[in-house]
Residue, then its C-alpha position, 0 to 999 in steps of 0.5 A: m899161577p900158584a894157588e893160595p893155601p886153602r883157608s879153614a872155615p871159621p869155627p862155629p860160635p860157642p853155644l849160649r848157656a841157657a838157665r836151667r829150667k824145668p822140662l816142659p811136656e813135649g808138644r804142649a804150650v803153657g799159658q792162656r791158650a784161649p786168647l792165643w787161639l782167638r787172636a790166631r783165628f781173627q788174624a787168619l780171618l783178617f789174612a783171608l779178607g786181605c787176600r780176597i780184597q787184593r784179588h778183587c780190589g777194583k770191585v771192592l773199591f767201587v762197591g765201597l764208594l757206592v755204598f758210602g756215597a749213597l749214605a752220604v746223600g742222607l745229609r740233605v735231610a739233616s736237621i740242626e737243633t739250636d733251641i737251648e731248651h731242647l739241647w740241654v733239658e733232659a728228654g722225658s724229665r720232669v722239667s721237660q714235661e712241665l715246660r711242655y705242658t706250659k707251652e701247650k696251655l699257655g703258649e710260648e712266651s705267653v706273657y711277654t718277651s724281654q729286650m734288654l740293655i745293659q751299660t757298664p764302664k770300660r774300666d772295672g770298678e768305676n762308678i756309673l751313677t753320674q749324669e754323663a753315664l745316664q745321658l749315655h744310657l738315655e741315648a742308647a735307649l732312645a735309639a732302641s725305642k725309635v726302632q721301626v721295621s717294615l714288613y707285609g706293607k706296614s710299619w711296625d714300632l715299639n708302640k704297636i708291639c710293646y707289652k702294655s700293662g692292662v689297657p682300660i676298656i672305654e665305651n667311647g670309641m674315639i677316646e678309647r683309641m686315643i688312650e690306646k695310643l697314649f697308654p705307655c709301654v712297660i719299660l723297666t729302666p733307671l731313667d723312670c726315676f727322672w723326667e727323661g724316662a717319658k722320652l722312651q714312651g713313643g705314643s702320641a695323640y692329637l687334640p684340637g688346639r693343642p700340640d701333640i700329646q706325648w708322655s713328655n708333656l702329658d699331665p694325666l690329670q689335666l687331660m682327664e679334665e679336658l676329655g671330660q667335657f666330651t664324655s664321662l670318664e669318672g670310672f677312668k679317673e677312679l682307675l688312675d687314682k687307684a693306680e696312683v698315676g698322679q701327674a705321671y712324669m711331669e712331677r719327676p726331676c730332670l736329669d738335665p734341668r737345662d733341657p728346653q723340654c724340661p717341664p716347669s713342674a719338675p722339682n729342679k727346673q727352677s733351680q737348674q741343679s743336677p739331681d742327687i742321682p744316687a738318692e733318686l735311684s736308691g730303692g728303685c723307680h717306678g713307672f707311670s703307676r706308683k702302685f703297679m709299676r715298681w722297679q726294684q733296685e736290683l732290676i735296674l742297678g748292678g754292682t751297687t755299694k751302700d754305706s752302713q746305714g744302707k744308703l746307696l753310694r755307687a753302682e757299676a752297671l745300668q739296665t733297661m728292659f723293653l717288654l714286648m708282647s708274645p707272638r700269640q698276644l700280638f696276633e690276638h691284639f691285631k686280628d680284628d684291626y681293620e688296618i691289617h685285614d689284607i695281609s692274611w694275619s697269623e701268629e707266624k707273621a706276628g713272630a716274624i715281626l717281632e724277630a725283625w724288630q728284635r734284630k734291629f733293636v740290637e743293631l741300633a742299640q750297640d751302634s748308638i754309642p760312639p767308639n771312644a765313649t768311656q761306657s760300654v752298652h750291651a743289647f740282648s734279645t732272644t732272637t739274636l741269641n738264637d741267630i748266633m746259635k744257628s750260625f754257630s751250629d751251621v757247618s763252616a765249609i771253609r773251616v772244614a775244607g781247610g782242615y781236611l786240605l791241611m791233612l791231605a797235605y800232611a799225609c801226602v808229604t809224610m808218606l812221599r818217598w824219593d824211591c818210587s817203590k816206597s812212596q805212598g803219597a797217593v795212598g795218603l791222599a786217598g786215605v784222607l779222602l776216604v776218611a772224609l767220605s766215611v765221616a759224611s756217610g756216617l753223619g748221613l746215616c744219622s740223619l736218616l735215623g732222625i738224630s739231629f745235629n747240633a753245634a758240637t756235631t757240626q764244629v767238633l765231630p768232623f775234625l775228631a773223626l778225621g783224627i781218629g780215622v787217619d790214625d788208623m789209615f797211617l798205621l795200616a799204610h806204614a805196616f804195608t811198606e814194612t811187609s817183607q819182599h819175600i812174601p808172595f805177591k798175592e798175600r801181601t795185603g792179607e799179611c798187612l791186615k794180619r799184622t795191624g788189623t787186630s790193633v785197628a779193630l781193638t782201638s776202633v771197637s774201644n772207641m765205639i763202646a766209649f761213645f755208645m756208653a756216653a750216649l747214656v748221659p741224659i742231656p740231649a746235646l751230649r747224647a746226640f753227639s756221642l751217638q753220631a760219633a759212635v756211628v762215625v767210628v763204625f764207618n771209619f773202621a769199615m773204611v779202614l778194613f775193607v776199602f782202604p786195603a783195596i787202595l793199598s792193593l792198587d798201589l802195590h801193582r803200581r810199585e811192582k810196575r815201577r811207576l811214579d807215585i801220584l803220577c802213576c801214568f809215568y814210569s820211574p826213572c829207576s826202572s829204565r836203567v840197565i845194570q850191567i855186571q861185568p865178569q871179573e876174575l877174583a884175586d883168589a881164583n886159583d886157591n884150593h880149599a878143603c871141603h867135605p863132599s856135598p850131598y848134592g854131588h858137588p866136589g869139595v871145592a867152591t863152584s860157580t853157577q851161572i843164572t843169567t848172562t848178567v847175574q852169577a850166583f855162587t854155591r859153597c859148603d857150609p862149615s859142617g858140610h851138610h848144606v850148600v849155600t848160595v850167595l850173591p857177591p857185592t860185585s857180580q862176576v862171571c867166571t869160567s874157573p872151577a875153583v873160585l872162593l868168595p872173599p871173607t869180607d863179603p857182606l852179602g855172604s851171610q845171606v843164607f837162602a834155602p836150597s829152593s830159593s828162586t832166581r826172583d829171590l836173587l834178583a830181588q836181593l840184588d834190587e834191594a842192594k842196588g836200588g838205594r844206590e841208584c835212586v839218590p835223593l836230592p840234598f834237600c830231600r834227605w831230612s826227615l822226621a824219622d831221622f830227626a827223631r832217631e838222631k836228635y830227639a831220642p839221644l836227647l831224651l836219654r840224657t840223665r839231665t833231660k829225664a830229670v827235667v821231664a819228670v819234674l815238669f810232669l809232677a808239676l803239671l800233674g799237681l796243677s791239674l789236681y788243683g784245677t779239679t778242685m775249682v771246677h764249678d757244677g752246672l751249665y752256665l749259659t756263657d758255656i753254650v754261647p760262642r765267645d767273642t760275640k756280642a751275646h756272650a759279652f752281654i750274658s757275661a755282664q748280666f751274670k756279673y751284675f744282674s744274675f736273676y731270673n723269673m720264677f714261675i709256679v704253674t698249676k696243672g689240670g684238676f687244681h681246684y683254686p677256690g678250695a686251695q687258696a690257703a695252700l697257695l698263700s702258704l706256698h708263697q710265704a714259704f719262699s720267704t725262707v729263700k735268701y736270694v729272692v728280690r724283695e720290695g723296698n720293705r723287704d717283703l716278698p713280691k705279691m702274687w696274683l692272689h694277693y692283688f685279687q684280694d686287694w682289689l676285693r677288699g677295696l670294693q668291700a671297703t667302698f660298699d661299707r661306707d656307701w651302706q653306712a651312708g645310706r647310698i646303698t640299701h638292700d633294694s637299690y645301689r643307684n645312689g652308690s658309687e661305681d665300686g660300691a655298686l659292683a661290690y653289691k652285685l658280687l655280694i648277692q652272687t650264689g654261684n648257683k645257676k638255678e638261684p643266682f642271687n641271694f640278697n640276704q648275703l649283703t650283710t651276712r658275708r664278706l668278699v674276703d673274710e678275715n683269713g684272706i679267703i674268698p668265698p669258694d662258691t663265687f671265687y670264679i665269678c669274682l675272678t672273671v670281674w676282676a680280670s675285666n674291671d682292674p686291668l692295671g692290677f691284673a697285668a701287674s699280677q702277671a697272672n695268666f689263666y687258661p682258658p682265659p676269663p670271659e670279658w665282663i664289663h660293669d655298668n651302673p644301671s638303675s635296676p639290679a635285675t639287669g646290672v647283675r649279670p656276671v658269667p661264671f668262669l669255671p675252667e676245666r684246666a687252669a694255670s697261673h704264673s707267680 
């Protein structure tokens, strides 16, 4: 066969012209060498670490799982903090110190707890001052007042646990028990402007010959006359007169005059006309005592509208507050009661009773309104808020498991490939599980360190840590698949860590530092969250750097053995195929080509070398004649001709290998060339996110119109964001803490909208000298008149503090004494003919405060109980305070004063001799605290 004329080798491409540059000193690099040296050293360490992990992957995985699992057990001692005060008040701050001092001396909620009921229209702006709306409010309040709970074998209703404003002490035991049952609870409600307010009082008593006595049919004046037949109640009558009780609810208009129980003494009973609701509610209401139980309009009405003359026209919200005793008060009230001697009475049990009642209160109050009503009723108690915070702070196993299962599915699907040699579905599953274990172990360590959990930790941190950890896992797995097949098998994990470990380390350290810096925020909830997040990031980093490479190394062995992904016990169908390469003679077998002699002794023609029985490689001279090139043709051939020339269009002819290339390299190239054709994916598996991004998304972004639209949208979003920053409000609102779509959140939102007020307390600390600081206390109280947002009395004066109530009581005693002195009923030697208040003033005026000489009768006319400047004599201040606390229970309770230690009980009697009647016990506390 005639030989084809030889073809000359193509000329080499012309060299590129480089720009003229200043020659550099030979052998020296230019630039910052320290960062390069540091990066090189760090990469070398990562490379060595990866090689060691690959060599001992099983051991590393076992030890890593053991350590992480052991730390995860620490979650068993985790504690969840739900107390809003402990979460949002800075630890060690002045506020926390003051709160701690108050709790230590006075106890938590030492005065009372408020259970609130707010009614609002479903349509904004609708007037709620209508008979229908108030009747609806009455139904809800009645349902709440009838709540009963059974605990410890006893039944507990509102009348047993409510806060009562100063129950008087009466020597007759039977009368005292009856009055205690009848004495009304403190309920701040707009219904107190009407007779229907009496229905909320659940107390009742029984007297022979008449129906059960309740506040809806009780006339206190008539009752005192009936009881006066059995015992002397002059002191109690005088107490009621001072409190301006009168006929209580019997003289108030009826909201529904057609109610059969509406008393005949009601102003509108005879006329049967509905009352003028805005006029009745204008200025607020009062309880059974007009003097001491005054409910300001701002406390019971919200969203009010007035005319130019200040007359009330409309309102948008009603509020009723039930005051309950604190756990300590309830414990003290019943500790000597014979009915509970068999239940091991304690303050903890008192608190449990109050919490159970509050939960049922909220439930019944909200369910009392029919669904089709035009009004909404929101009930609230501190117990239900704490319950919501606890439930919201608990870890939702379903939510966390669902999130991690979705991530498992995503990792498996995105890393699964049709080609088993590139598929990493099992690696994705193992990586997500390792991230979950690292999160659990990090939080377990935080539990062992005593860092309490909160809602942010349990609801946010697991998913935040999952995103951070899985991101590094994906980066490492992707880099591992891109590792070249020419790298030695034992160094592939090390090469992967060398390439991506630096980036993973930098991002993890940056996140770690950011969270640790955020822990400097003084708010305990944010500090705990930041510390826990930082610890979890550290554990994620350790997992990605040490444990996950062991998973990659194990998967590498699977890929080398051509086993299926996930189902690694089975071999891939691709690995069982035998590729037979049939010998075939080339068309140019007889062609002769000129070539320089080879340095390896080959003649100047292309020669063939058989490597295996099925694969044949070819060597030839390069154009310069200085190197031998070994190539693998696309269609492998076995030929015996000494002169064979490769086709010039051979795509693999450009693969140049070093002379030391081995048989493994050649076979690897063959596998890469043939593997893709052997493992053909199914049609529905050909689409991938990468193909979509490359073929659809990227070309779309490169269009001019798309660039312009993106730029405009970005600028608009940036401007909107900058404008939004100007609308951010400082401070932390309770609505930001309470979970949305809860009943507590609806109540708090309504409260902030219509009744945005709170009680302010002034607490004096140890060492405060009350007798000498009376002027300072009065001046401090007067200073609050400059504060604009203070709920004031009807005459626009500030609400009184306890010192004002104390002064008023002493002034009343002094005025009575002066009248008895002028009338001769009280003399220098005797007060037997004087009134009860005049006799009590006599006993106080002769006090000296000196234990050796306790009485000085010359002071009867030379000193006053309160001087013209409003100052009580300092030497008898605590004596008068002790007597006031015991003998003016309504005034003392209305003042909301709370002293520590509490004043001793002192009962005033009216004996005939001053020697036995004058016996006050001085009250000299080492530490005292007062509320105002």
